[in-house]
PyMOL Python script that loads the backbone (N, CA, C, O; Angstrom):
from pymol import cmd

cmd.read_pdbstr("""\
ATOM      1  N   MET A   1      23.829   7.999  -8.582  1.00  0.00           N
ATOM      2  CA  MET A   1      22.619   7.394  -9.066  1.00  0.00           C
ATOM      3  C   MET A   1      21.732   7.056  -7.871  1.00  0.00           C
ATOM      4  O   MET A   1      22.220   6.581  -6.846  1.00  0.00           O
ATOM      5  N   THR A   2      20.430   7.302  -8.004  1.00  0.00           N
ATOM      6  CA  THR A   2      19.516   7.008  -6.903  1.00  0.00           C
ATOM      7  C   THR A   2      18.948   5.602  -7.057  1.00  0.00           C
ATOM      8  O   THR A   2      18.894   5.051  -8.156  1.00  0.00           O
ATOM      9  N   GLU A   3      18.528   5.040  -5.935  1.00  0.00           N
ATOM     10  CA  GLU A   3      17.993   3.686  -5.940  1.00  0.00           C
ATOM     11  C   GLU A   3      16.488   3.756  -5.744  1.00  0.00           C
ATOM     12  O   GLU A   3      16.018   4.371  -4.787  1.00  0.00           O
ATOM     13  N   ASN A   4      15.731   3.139  -6.630  1.00  0.00           N
ATOM     14  CA  ASN A   4      14.280   3.128  -6.519  1.00  0.00           C
ATOM     15  C   ASN A   4      13.856   1.909  -5.706  1.00  0.00           C
ATOM     16  O   ASN A   4      14.009   0.770  -6.147  1.00  0.00           O
ATOM     17  N   LYS A   5      13.323   2.164  -4.516  1.00  0.00           N
ATOM     18  CA  LYS A   5      12.852   1.074  -3.670  1.00  0.00           C
ATOM     19  C   LYS A   5      11.335   1.018  -3.738  1.00  0.00           C
ATOM     20  O   LYS A   5      10.664   2.050  -3.717  1.00  0.00           O
ATOM     21  N   ASN A   6      10.806  -0.176  -3.819  1.00  0.00           N
ATOM     22  CA  ASN A   6       9.360  -0.351  -3.828  1.00  0.00           C
ATOM     23  C   ASN A   6       8.876  -0.310  -2.382  1.00  0.00           C
ATOM     24  O   ASN A   6       9.097  -1.248  -1.616  1.00  0.00           O
ATOM     25  N   LEU A   7       8.216   0.783  -2.019  1.00  0.00           N
ATOM     26  CA  LEU A   7       7.742   0.925  -0.649  1.00  0.00           C
ATOM     27  C   LEU A   7       6.439   0.164  -0.409  1.00  0.00           C
ATOM     28  O   LEU A   7       6.000   0.029   0.734  1.00  0.00           O
ATOM     29  N   ARG A   8       5.826  -0.328  -1.470  1.00  0.00           N
ATOM     30  CA  ARG A   8       4.557  -1.053  -1.356  1.00  0.00           C
ATOM     31  C   ARG A   8       4.766  -2.540  -1.608  1.00  0.00           C
ATOM     32  O   ARG A   8       4.027  -3.151  -2.380  1.00  0.00           O
ATOM     33  N   GLN A   9       5.744  -3.109  -0.977  1.00  0.00           N
ATOM     34  CA  GLN A   9       6.006  -4.525  -1.157  1.00  0.00           C
ATOM     35  C   GLN A   9       4.922  -5.337  -0.468  1.00  0.00           C
ATOM     36  O   GLN A   9       4.376  -4.936   0.560  1.00  0.00           O
ATOM     37  N   HIS A  10       4.627  -6.474  -1.050  1.00  0.00           N
ATOM     38  CA  HIS A  10       3.610  -7.342  -0.493  1.00  0.00           C
ATOM     39  C   HIS A  10       4.113  -8.001   0.783  1.00  0.00           C
ATOM     40  O   HIS A  10       5.291  -8.333   0.911  1.00  0.00           O
ATOM     41  N   GLY A  11       3.197  -8.179   1.715  1.00  0.00           N
ATOM     42  CA  GLY A  11       3.542  -8.841   2.960  1.00  0.00           C
ATOM     43  C   GLY A  11       3.303 -10.334   2.867  1.00  0.00           C
ATOM     44  O   GLY A  11       2.999 -10.874   1.803  1.00  0.00           O
ATOM     45  N   GLU A  12       3.447 -10.977   3.995  1.00  0.00           N
ATOM     46  CA  GLU A  12       3.266 -12.423   4.068  1.00  0.00           C
ATOM     47  C   GLU A  12       1.784 -12.771   3.879  1.00  0.00           C
ATOM     48  O   GLU A  12       0.908 -12.060   4.372  1.00  0.00           O
ATOM     49  N   VAL A  13       1.516 -13.846   3.175  1.00  0.00           N
ATOM     50  CA  VAL A  13       0.146 -14.299   2.950  1.00  0.00           C
ATOM     51  C   VAL A  13      -0.238 -15.248   4.073  1.00  0.00           C
ATOM     52  O   VAL A  13       0.472 -16.214   4.353  1.00  0.00           O
ATOM     53  N   ILE A  14      -1.374 -14.964   4.716  1.00  0.00           N
ATOM     54  CA  ILE A  14      -1.864 -15.807   5.803  1.00  0.00           C
ATOM     55  C   ILE A  14      -3.129 -16.504   5.313  1.00  0.00           C
ATOM     56  O   ILE A  14      -4.064 -15.847   4.856  1.00  0.00           O
ATOM     57  N   THR A  15      -3.162 -17.821   5.406  1.00  0.00           N
ATOM     58  CA  THR A  15      -4.312 -18.599   4.967  1.00  0.00           C
ATOM     59  C   THR A  15      -5.125 -19.009   6.180  1.00  0.00           C
ATOM     60  O   THR A  15      -4.595 -19.573   7.137  1.00  0.00           O
ATOM     61  N   TRP A  16      -6.434 -18.716   6.127  1.00  0.00           N
ATOM     62  CA  TRP A  16      -7.337 -19.100   7.206  1.00  0.00           C
ATOM     63  C   TRP A  16      -8.079 -20.361   6.786  1.00  0.00           C
ATOM     64  O   TRP A  16      -8.573 -20.459   5.662  1.00  0.00           O
ATOM     65  N   VAL A  17      -8.150 -21.320   7.696  1.00  0.00           N
ATOM     66  CA  VAL A  17      -8.850 -22.560   7.417  1.00  0.00           C
ATOM     67  C   VAL A  17      -9.972 -22.694   8.433  1.00  0.00           C
ATOM     68  O   VAL A  17      -9.741 -22.608   9.639  1.00  0.00           O
ATOM     69  N   MET A  18     -11.211 -22.909   7.935  1.00  0.00           N
ATOM     70  CA  MET A  18     -12.374 -23.050   8.815  1.00  0.00           C
ATOM     71  C   MET A  18     -13.050 -24.380   8.536  1.00  0.00           C
ATOM     72  O   MET A  18     -13.016 -24.897   7.419  1.00  0.00           O
ATOM     73  N   THR A  19     -13.664 -24.920   9.578  1.00  0.00           N
ATOM     74  CA  THR A  19     -14.525 -26.076   9.354  1.00  0.00           C
ATOM     75  C   THR A  19     -15.849 -25.561   8.810  1.00  0.00           C
ATOM     76  O   THR A  19     -16.106 -24.358   8.846  1.00  0.00           O
ATOM     77  N   GLU A  20     -16.681 -26.447   8.314  1.00  0.00           N
ATOM     78  CA  GLU A  20     -17.974 -26.044   7.765  1.00  0.00           C
ATOM     79  C   GLU A  20     -18.840 -25.394   8.850  1.00  0.00           C
ATOM     80  O   GLU A  20     -19.554 -24.430   8.571  1.00  0.00           O
ATOM     81  N   GLU A  21     -18.785 -25.906  10.074  1.00  0.00           N
ATOM     82  CA  GLU A  21     -19.566 -25.333  11.177  1.00  0.00           C
ATOM     83  C   GLU A  21     -19.089 -23.922  11.511  1.00  0.00           C
ATOM     84  O   GLU A  21     -19.905 -23.031  11.746  1.00  0.00           O
ATOM     85  N   GLU A  22     -17.775 -23.715  11.531  1.00  0.00           N
ATOM     86  CA  GLU A  22     -17.228 -22.384  11.796  1.00  0.00           C
ATOM     87  C   GLU A  22     -17.624 -21.402  10.705  1.00  0.00           C
ATOM     88  O   GLU A  22     -17.936 -20.245  10.985  1.00  0.00           O
ATOM     89  N   ARG A  23     -17.612 -21.872   9.447  1.00  0.00           N
ATOM     90  CA  ARG A  23     -17.987 -21.024   8.324  1.00  0.00           C
ATOM     91  C   ARG A  23     -19.449 -20.603   8.413  1.00  0.00           C
ATOM     92  O   ARG A  23     -19.769 -19.434   8.200  1.00  0.00           O
ATOM     93  N   LEU A  24     -20.337 -21.539   8.725  1.00  0.00           N
ATOM     94  CA  LEU A  24     -21.752 -21.220   8.852  1.00  0.00           C
ATOM     95  C   LEU A  24     -22.005 -20.272  10.021  1.00  0.00           C
ATOM     96  O   LEU A  24     -22.843 -19.375   9.924  1.00  0.00           O
ATOM     97  N   GLU A  25     -21.291 -20.466  11.116  1.00  0.00           N
ATOM     98  CA  GLU A  25     -21.416 -19.569  12.275  1.00  0.00           C
ATOM     99  C   GLU A  25     -20.930 -18.167  11.925  1.00  0.00           C
ATOM    100  O   GLU A  25     -21.531 -17.179  12.347  1.00  0.00           O
ATOM    101  N   TYR A  26     -19.860 -18.073  11.165  1.00  0.00           N
ATOM    102  CA  TYR A  26     -19.337 -16.774  10.735  1.00  0.00           C
ATOM    103  C   TYR A  26     -20.348 -16.063   9.846  1.00  0.00           C
ATOM    104  O   TYR A  26     -20.567 -14.860   9.985  1.00  0.00           O
ATOM    105  N   ILE A  27     -20.965 -16.811   8.932  1.00  0.00           N
ATOM    106  CA  ILE A  27     -21.957 -16.217   8.037  1.00  0.00           C
ATOM    107  C   ILE A  27     -23.163 -15.721   8.825  1.00  0.00           C
ATOM    108  O   ILE A  27     -23.732 -14.685   8.479  1.00  0.00           O
ATOM    109  N   LYS A  28     -23.570 -16.436   9.881  1.00  0.00           N
ATOM    110  CA  LYS A  28     -24.680 -15.971  10.719  1.00  0.00           C
ATOM    111  C   LYS A  28     -24.321 -14.671  11.428  1.00  0.00           C
ATOM    112  O   LYS A  28     -25.159 -13.777  11.552  1.00  0.00           O
ATOM    113  N   LYS A  29     -23.073 -14.563  11.895  1.00  0.00           N
ATOM    114  CA  LYS A  29     -22.627 -13.349  12.598  1.00  0.00           C
ATOM    115  C   LYS A  29     -22.433 -12.184  11.639  1.00  0.00           C
ATOM    116  O   LYS A  29     -22.708 -11.037  11.989  1.00  0.00           O
ATOM    117  N   HIS A  30     -21.961 -12.475  10.430  1.00  0.00           N
ATOM    118  CA  HIS A  30     -21.626 -11.440   9.447  1.00  0.00           C
ATOM    119  C   HIS A  30     -22.341 -11.725   8.128  1.00  0.00           C
ATOM    120  O   HIS A  30     -21.706 -12.164   7.169  1.00  0.00           O
ATOM    121  N   PRO A  31     -23.652 -11.482   8.065  1.00  0.00           N
ATOM    122  CA  PRO A  31     -24.376 -11.790   6.822  1.00  0.00           C
ATOM    123  C   PRO A  31     -23.988 -10.845   5.694  1.00  0.00           C
ATOM    124  O   PRO A  31     -23.567  -9.711   5.923  1.00  0.00           O
ATOM    125  N   ILE A  32     -24.139 -11.335   4.487  1.00  0.00           N
ATOM    126  CA  ILE A  32     -23.852 -10.519   3.301  1.00  0.00           C
ATOM    127  C   ILE A  32     -25.089  -9.670   3.028  1.00  0.00           C
ATOM    128  O   ILE A  32     -26.174 -10.200   2.785  1.00  0.00           O
ATOM    129  N   ILE A  33     -24.921  -8.365   3.069  1.00  0.00           N
ATOM    130  CA  ILE A  33     -26.019  -7.436   2.845  1.00  0.00           C
ATOM    131  C   ILE A  33     -25.750  -6.694   1.551  1.00  0.00           C
ATOM    132  O   ILE A  33     -24.794  -5.922   1.475  1.00  0.00           O
ATOM    133  N   PRO A  34     -26.580  -6.912   0.519  1.00  0.00           N
ATOM    134  CA  PRO A  34     -26.352  -6.201  -0.745  1.00  0.00           C
ATOM    135  C   PRO A  34     -26.544  -4.697  -0.557  1.00  0.00           C
ATOM    136  O   PRO A  34     -27.467  -4.270   0.136  1.00  0.00           O
ATOM    137  N   THR A  35     -25.687  -3.907  -1.163  1.00  0.00           N
ATOM    138  CA  THR A  35     -25.765  -2.456  -1.023  1.00  0.00           C
ATOM    139  C   THR A  35     -26.598  -1.813  -2.108  1.00  0.00           C
ATOM    140  O   THR A  35     -27.100  -0.704  -1.924  1.00  0.00           O
ATOM    141  N   GLU A  36     -26.757  -2.483  -3.235  1.00  0.00           N
ATOM    142  CA  GLU A  36     -27.564  -1.938  -4.320  1.00  0.00           C
ATOM    143  C   GLU A  36     -28.101  -3.086  -5.155  1.00  0.00           C
ATOM    144  O   GLU A  36     -27.641  -4.224  -5.052  1.00  0.00           O
ATOM    145  N   GLU A  37     -29.076  -2.766  -5.978  1.00  0.00           N
ATOM    146  CA  GLU A  37     -29.650  -3.780  -6.850  1.00  0.00           C
ATOM    147  C   GLU A  37     -28.632  -4.184  -7.913  1.00  0.00           C
ATOM    148  O   GLU A  37     -27.911  -3.334  -8.436  1.00  0.00           O
ATOM    149  N   PRO A  38     -28.570  -5.463  -8.233  1.00  0.00           N
ATOM    150  CA  PRO A  38     -27.647  -5.872  -9.293  1.00  0.00           C
ATOM    151  C   PRO A  38     -28.090  -5.306 -10.637  1.00  0.00           C
ATOM    152  O   PRO A  38     -29.283  -5.159 -10.903  1.00  0.00           O
ATOM    153  N   GLN A  39     -27.118  -4.995 -11.470  1.00  0.00           N
ATOM    154  CA  GLN A  39     -27.420  -4.444 -12.783  1.00  0.00           C
ATOM    155  C   GLN A  39     -27.824  -5.572 -13.724  1.00  0.00           C
ATOM    156  O   GLN A  39     -27.130  -6.582 -13.836  1.00  0.00           O
ATOM    157  N   THR A  40     -28.948  -5.385 -14.393  1.00  0.00           N
ATOM    158  CA  THR A  40     -29.433  -6.405 -15.312  1.00  0.00           C
ATOM    159  C   THR A  40     -29.342  -5.924 -16.756  1.00  0.00           C
ATOM    160  O   THR A  40     -30.015  -6.458 -17.637  1.00  0.00           O
ATOM    161  N   LYS A  41     -28.520  -4.929 -16.991  1.00  0.00           N
ATOM    162  CA  LYS A  41     -28.365  -4.394 -18.342  1.00  0.00           C
ATOM    163  C   LYS A  41     -27.530  -5.345 -19.186  1.00  0.00           C
ATOM    164  O   LYS A  41     -26.587  -5.968 -18.699  1.00  0.00           O
ATOM    165  N   LEU A  42     -27.887  -5.443 -20.440  1.00  0.00           N
ATOM    166  CA  LEU A  42     -27.132  -6.237 -21.382  1.00  0.00           C
ATOM    167  C   LEU A  42     -26.368  -5.291 -22.289  1.00  0.00           C
ATOM    168  O   LEU A  42     -26.960  -4.443 -22.958  1.00  0.00           O
ATOM    169  N   GLN A  43     -25.066  -5.438 -22.310  1.00  0.00           N
ATOM    170  CA  GLN A  43     -24.250  -4.555 -23.135  1.00  0.00           C
ATOM    171  C   GLN A  43     -23.951  -5.271 -24.451  1.00  0.00           C
ATOM    172  O   GLN A  43     -23.367  -6.354 -24.463  1.00  0.00           O
ATOM    173  N   VAL A  44     -24.357  -4.653 -25.549  1.00  0.00           N
ATOM    174  CA  VAL A  44     -24.181  -5.255 -26.868  1.00  0.00           C
ATOM    175  C   VAL A  44     -23.181  -4.419 -27.656  1.00  0.00           C
ATOM    176  O   VAL A  44     -23.297  -3.196 -27.738  1.00  0.00           O
ATOM    177  N   PHE A  45     -22.207  -5.094 -28.226  1.00  0.00           N
ATOM    178  CA  PHE A  45     -21.202  -4.421 -29.038  1.00  0.00           C
ATOM    179  C   PHE A  45     -21.489  -4.700 -30.506  1.00  0.00           C
ATOM    180  O   PHE A  45     -21.781  -5.842 -30.863  1.00  0.00           O
ATOM    181  N   PRO A  46     -21.415  -3.699 -31.356  1.00  0.00           N
ATOM    182  CA  PRO A  46     -21.656  -3.942 -32.787  1.00  0.00           C
ATOM    183  C   PRO A  46     -20.531  -4.782 -33.390  1.00  0.00           C
ATOM    184  O   PRO A  46     -19.358  -4.617 -33.054  1.00  0.00           O
ATOM    185  N   MET A  47     -20.914  -5.672 -34.272  1.00  0.00           N
ATOM    186  CA  MET A  47     -19.922  -6.526 -34.937  1.00  0.00           C
ATOM    187  C   MET A  47     -19.594  -5.944 -36.303  1.00  0.00           C
ATOM    188  O   MET A  47     -20.490  -5.572 -37.060  1.00  0.00           O
ATOM    189  N   ASN A  48     -18.334  -5.869 -36.605  1.00  0.00           N
ATOM    190  CA  ASN A  48     -17.881  -5.376 -37.910  1.00  0.00           C
ATOM    191  C   ASN A  48     -17.629  -6.573 -38.816  1.00  0.00           C
ATOM    192  O   ASN A  48     -16.749  -7.389 -38.545  1.00  0.00           O
ATOM    193  N   ASP A  49     -18.394  -6.674 -39.879  1.00  0.00           N
ATOM    194  CA  ASP A  49     -18.208  -7.798 -40.815  1.00  0.00           C
ATOM    195  C   ASP A  49     -17.320  -7.404 -41.970  1.00  0.00           C
ATOM    196  O   ASP A  49     -17.055  -8.221 -42.852  1.00  0.00           O
TER     197      ASP A  49
END
""", "prot")
cmd.dss("prot")
cmd.show_as("cartoon", "prot")
cmd.util.cbc("prot")
cmd.orient("prot")
């Protein structure tokens, strides 16, 4: 019988903690740049009564 090993096991979780000043400095260095316009479409589903 063969053994199925999960080769994609999760690694250790590392939590980063920043002060508010460090966070603001990081945002200045790495601003969020939108890649496309947000979708403003409204999706409506028919209701079955």
